N, C-alpha and C positions, 0 to 999 in steps of 0.2 A: 471111499477113502483114498483110492489111487489118484483121484483128481484133486485132492486137497493140497493146497500150497504149504510149503514147509520152510521154516527158518531154523538154521543150525547156528546156535550161539556158542562161541568158544572164548573163554577168558584166556588171555595170552600174557605170559610172564617169562621173559628171557628164553624165547623158543624160536629164534630166527632160523635155526637149522632144520626144524620139522614142519614149518608152516606151509611151505610149497607142496610137500608130499601130502600133507593133511588136506589141503584144498583140492588137490588133484583127485585124491581118492574119494572125497565127499562128492565132488562133481560127477565122477564116473558112476557113482551109485545113484544119485538123484536125477541126473540129466535124462537117462532113458525112460523115466516115468512119464515125461511129457507134461508135468505139472510145474507151475512156477515154484522156484526155490531161491533162497538166498543164504549166504554164509556170512554171519556177523562175527568179526574178529575184534574183541575188546582188549586193547592194549592196557594192561593194568600196571602202568609205571615201570615197564621193562627198562633195564639198564643196558641192554645190548641193541642190536639193530632190528628188533622185531617190528617197530613201527615203520621203518623204511621198507621192510619186506612186505608188510601189509599194504602200504601205499602202492607198491609195485604190482602186487596181485590184484588190487582193486582196479588199477588202470588197465590191466590185461583182460579182466573178466568182470562183466557188468553184474554178475551174481554175487560178487564179493563186496562187502561193505566193511569199513574199518572205523572204529571209535577209539580215540586215545584219551585216557584219563590223566589228570594232572599229576597224580602220584599213585603209589601202590595202596589201594583200599582193601584188598582181599578178594579172594575168589568169588565169594557169594555176592559181594557188592558189585563186582564187575559183571557177574551174571545177571543181576537185577537190572543193571544199565542196558545190557544187550537185549534182555527180554522185553523191556519197555520200548526199545527201538524196533523190535521185530514187527514185520508187516503182514505176516502170513498166519494161516489158520492153525497150523501145528508147529510146535517148538521142540527142538531137540537140543539138549545141552551135552557137551562132552569136553574132555580135557584136550590140551594142546600137545601132549607128549606122545601121541599115537598108541597109548595103552588101551584106549577104547577104539576098536576097529570100526571104521566107518561102514564096512560091509555088513555090520549088524543092525544098522539103522532101519532097513526094511522090516526086520523082525519086530522091532519095537513098535513100528507104525501098524503092522498087521495086528498085533495084540491090542493096541489102542483102539483099533476099529471094532473090537468085540464089545465095546460099551464102557471102557474104563476112562477115567479122567487123567490118570498118571501111570506111566509104566517105567519101572526101573530096570536097567540092565545089570543084573547081579553077576559078578565075576565068578566063573567056575573055580578058579584058583588064583588068589591074589599074589602078585609078584612083589611082596613086601617082607621085611624082616620081622622078627618076633616082637620087638618093642613097638614098631609101627602098627602091627596087627592088634596088640593090646590097647594102644591108644585109640585105634579105630573102633574097637569094641566098646571102650568107655564112651566115645562120642555117640555111638549108636544107642547105647543104653540111656544116655542123657536125652538124645533126640526122641526116644520112645516116650518119655515123660512129657516132653515139650509138644510133640505131635498128638499124643493121645491115641496112637494107632500102632498095631503090631507090625505094620509094614516097615517101621523104622529099622528093624533088624536087617532089612535088605536094601536100605537106601544106598544109592550110588550117585556119583556125579554124571553118570551116563543115564539120562532120563529123557522121556518124551511125554508131552502133555498138550492138551488143547489150550489155545491162547486164552480162552475165557476162564481157565482154572485159576488165573491170578487176578481176576477182576476184583475180588474181595479185598485185595491189599494193594490196589493201584495207587492209593494215596499214602502208602506206608512211608514214614520218614524216621530215620534214626541211623546212627553209625554202625549198629550191630545188626547183621542180616543173616538169616538162614532161609534159603530158598525152600527147603523141604517143609519147614514150619509154616511159611507163608502159603505154600500149596495146601497144607492141611487145613488152613483157615477157610478155603473156598471149595476144595475138592473132597470127595468122600470115597470114590471108587479107585483104589490103588491095586496094583499088581506088580509082580517082578518075574522076569524070565532070566534064565542062565545065558550068559554071553561069554565069549572068550576074552581074556585079559592078557595083553602082551607086555613083555618087559619094556621098560622105558628105553626109547631108542637112543636118545642123546642126553648127556648130563645127569644131574641128580634132582630129585624132587625137592621143591621148596617147602613142602608140607612136612615139617619136622614133627617129632613127638611133642615137643614143647608147644608148637602152634596148634596141634590137634587138641591137646589138653586145654589150651587157652580158648579154643573154639567151643569145646564142650562146656567150659565154665561160662562163656558168654551166652550160650544157648540156655543153660540152666538158670541163670539169673535174669536173662533178657526176655525169655518166653515161657517161664515156668515159675510157680510159687513153691516148688518142692523144697528148695533150701530154707525158705521161711518156715515151712511145716516141720522140717527136720530140726531147725533151731527151737521151735516151740516144743517138739517132743523131747529134745535134750533138756530144755529148761524144766519141763514137767517131770521128767525122770529124775533130775537132780533135786527137784523139790521134794519128791518122795523119799530120796535118799536122806535129805536133810531132816525130814520128819522122823525117819527111822533112827538117825543118829541122836536126835533130841529125845526120842522115846527111850533109847538105850541109856543115855546119860541120866534122865530122870528116874528110870527104873532102877539103875544101880544105886542112885542116891537114896531112894526110898527103901530098897531091900538091904543094902549093905552100909548105909549111912555115910557114904563117902563119894566124892566126885571121881571122874575118870582121870587118872594121873597121866602125865607125860606130854611134853611139848610135841613130839613127832606126830601124835594122833591129831592134835589141833592143827598143826602145820599142814598135814596131808589133807584134812577136810577143807581148809582154806584154799589150798592150791587147786583142788578139784573144782570147787565152786567158782573160783576166779577164772579158771580155764573155760568153764561152761559159759560164763558171762561174756568173756572176750570172744568166744566163738559166735555167740548170738549177735554181739555188736558188729563183728566182722561181716556176717551175712547181711545184717541191716545196712551196713555201710556200702556193700556192693549194690544193693538195690537203690540206695540214695544216689550213688554215682551214676547209675543208669538214668534215673530221673533227672539228674543234673545235666547229663549230655543231651537228653531229649529237650529240656527247657532251653538249652543253648542253641537248639536247632542246628547242631553240627551235621553237615551234609552227608548223605549216604555215599555220594560220589560227585565229582565235578569233571565235566567233559572239557578237555582242552581243544580238541579238533576232531573232525570227521573227514572221511573221504567222499562224502556225498557232494 
């Protein structure tokens, strides 16, 4: 494993202040191994000088490669672009904000050598607020259903895997991407180890609670049929309620000789059933929207330029 080549893929978004230190620390970790390595920096539509910094780093160090996308496509889309451009046997993904210490990369690779396909760096203590942690928990719960694996509880953006782990989805096309779900399509041996998690060095995270919830919904409707099953269960449940209400009305009519009085009763029943129908239609609409985007062949990402 020590002689296997490594590609470190980093999605970059407004991180000009941390890129130089990140590249220096990654190089200081991988260079002593004596094996080929590269650092792929994917500029995901940054609005600051990140691409200028990437170009400078690539001109100074042959191990650094830069890819600039035409706009901001999202972290997972940028990761997929970098992973497809990687040339080496092992791939490590990490964030650009120095919260994932590059010094932990050898530990991921050593665990990977034990026969696993994918290794996650699980943070010992996350440096996030309460709402961010709750949104992350929702995302992991959704991811567990989409991946069909318990390892989803320990999923992290700090991961290492063999290049062939993504061969099963090499031709994946679509605007909504989840690297962890794509890995689950091809790989079966997952593991996680505890790693340190540093506070963000500069600026604020662009991954807001709203974006995390949106990502969870995209995963749920893009890679899982759980919402459709939930809509079916809701429809079945309210059908049973309707049958019960009908039995109550008929029973009262036969036993007492009169119908159930009152407009509020009727209005409540109509409101409940209308809500259930709109819920089911909304879920179906989400899936139709996904199909619409797939049929449009909306690109996963578009590359503007590279440093190669």
